[in-house]
C-alpha positions in Angstrom: 70.7 -0.2 125.7 71.5 2.2 128.4 72.4 5.7 127.2 74.8 8.1 128.9 74.2 11.7 127.8 77.2 14.0 127.9 76.6 17.8 128.1 79.7 19.9 127.7 82.0 17.0 128.6 80.1 15.7 131.6 77.8 12.6 131.9 74.4 14.0 132.9 72.1 11.9 135.0 69.7 14.6 136.2 67.2 17.0 134.8 65.4 14.5 132.6 68.5 14.0 130.4 70.0 10.9 132.0 69.4 7.3 132.9 67.4 6.4 129.8 67.1 3.1 128.0 66.7 2.9 124.2 65.7 0.1 121.9 68.7 0.1 119.4 68.5 -3.4 117.8 65.2 -4.6 116.4 63.8 -6.8 113.6 62.3 -4.3 111.2 59.8 -6.9 110.0 58.2 -7.0 113.5 58.9 -3.5 114.8 59.2 0.0 113.3 59.8 3.6 114.1 57.1 5.9 115.5 55.8 8.8 113.3 57.2 11.4 115.7 59.3 14.1 114.0 61.3 14.6 117.2 62.6 11.8 119.4 61.1 9.0 117.4 61.1 5.6 119.1 61.1 1.9 118.1 57.5 0.7 118.3 57.3 -3.0 119.3 54.1 -5.1 119.0 52.0 -5.6 122.1 53.1 -8.3 124.4 56.7 -8.1 123.3 59.1 -7.0 126.1 62.4 -5.6 124.7 65.5 -7.2 126.2 68.1 -5.0 127.8 71.6 -5.6 126.6 74.7 -5.0 128.5 76.9 -2.0 127.8 76.1 1.6 127.3 75.8 4.1 124.5 78.0 7.1 125.1 76.1 10.0 123.5 77.9 13.3 123.2 74.7 15.2 123.2 75.9 18.8 123.5 79.5 19.8 123.1 78.9 23.5 123.7 76.1 25.9 124.5 76.0 27.3 120.9 75.1 23.8 119.7 72.3 23.6 122.3 70.9 26.9 121.1 70.9 25.7 117.5 69.1 22.5 118.6 66.4 24.5 120.3 65.6 26.3 117.1 65.8 23.1 115.0 63.6 21.0 117.3 61.0 23.7 117.9 60.6 24.0 114.2 60.0 20.2 113.9 57.6 20.3 116.8 55.7 23.2 115.2 55.0 20.9 112.3 53.8 17.9 114.3 50.2 17.0 113.5 47.8 17.5 116.3 50.0 20.1 118.1 47.9 22.3 120.4 47.9 26.1 120.1 47.9 27.9 123.4 47.6 31.6 124.3 50.8 33.4 125.2 49.8 33.3 128.9 49.3 29.5 128.9 52.6 29.2 126.9 54.3 31.1 129.7 52.8 28.8 132.3 53.9 25.7 130.4 57.4 27.3 130.1 57.7 27.9 133.8 56.4 24.3 134.4 59.0 22.9 132.0 61.8 24.7 133.9 60.5 23.6 137.4 60.0 20.0 136.3 63.6 19.8 134.9 65.5 21.8 137.5 63.6 20.8 140.7 61.5 17.7 140.2 64.0 15.9 138.0 66.8 17.2 140.2 68.6 19.1 137.5 70.2 21.3 140.1 72.4 18.3 141.0 74.1 18.7 137.6 75.4 22.1 138.6 75.5 24.8 136.0 74.9 22.3 133.2 71.6 21.4 134.9 70.6 25.1 135.0 71.4 25.3 131.3 69.4 22.2 130.5 66.4 23.4 132.4 66.5 26.8 130.9 66.9 25.4 127.4 64.1 22.9 127.9 61.8 25.7 129.0 62.9 27.9 126.1 62.1 25.0 123.7 58.6 24.7 125.3 58.1 28.5 124.9 59.2 28.8 121.3 57.3 25.6 120.2 54.1 27.1 121.5 54.8 30.6 120.3 55.6 29.4 116.8 52.3 27.5 116.7 50.5 30.6 118.1 52.2 32.8 115.5 51.1 30.4 112.7 47.5 30.6 113.9 47.5 34.4 114.3 49.1 34.9 111.0 46.1 33.2 109.3 43.7 35.4 111.2 45.5 38.6 110.3 
């Protein structure tokens, strides 16, 4: 099903937050959910092509900026706990943060969403930064 993501009252199609398709209906005997803590997906057996159904899911993703800031904290905490998460130095974490902003705002055309695109790109990059710094802090805490 096609999903329209609304950010502070506007349908966002840029910055990596729009134009996505989700599997919403599935036979739980033949498909299941991934193990991901964040943005889990329906996993279908190999060779099965999900059908796209007409219509759209209107997702009021973010109603105000405070809600977005809360989500950053919540999701970075979940990502910190994901098994196999890599620990990077603060310098590499910063490079990955800059890359996340550039990808969202420039490569994924977030600037076309106006100030909302800037907020999305900034928050995506903040999420990247805090995810890595939380993992780094966990590692350093063990070392003393």
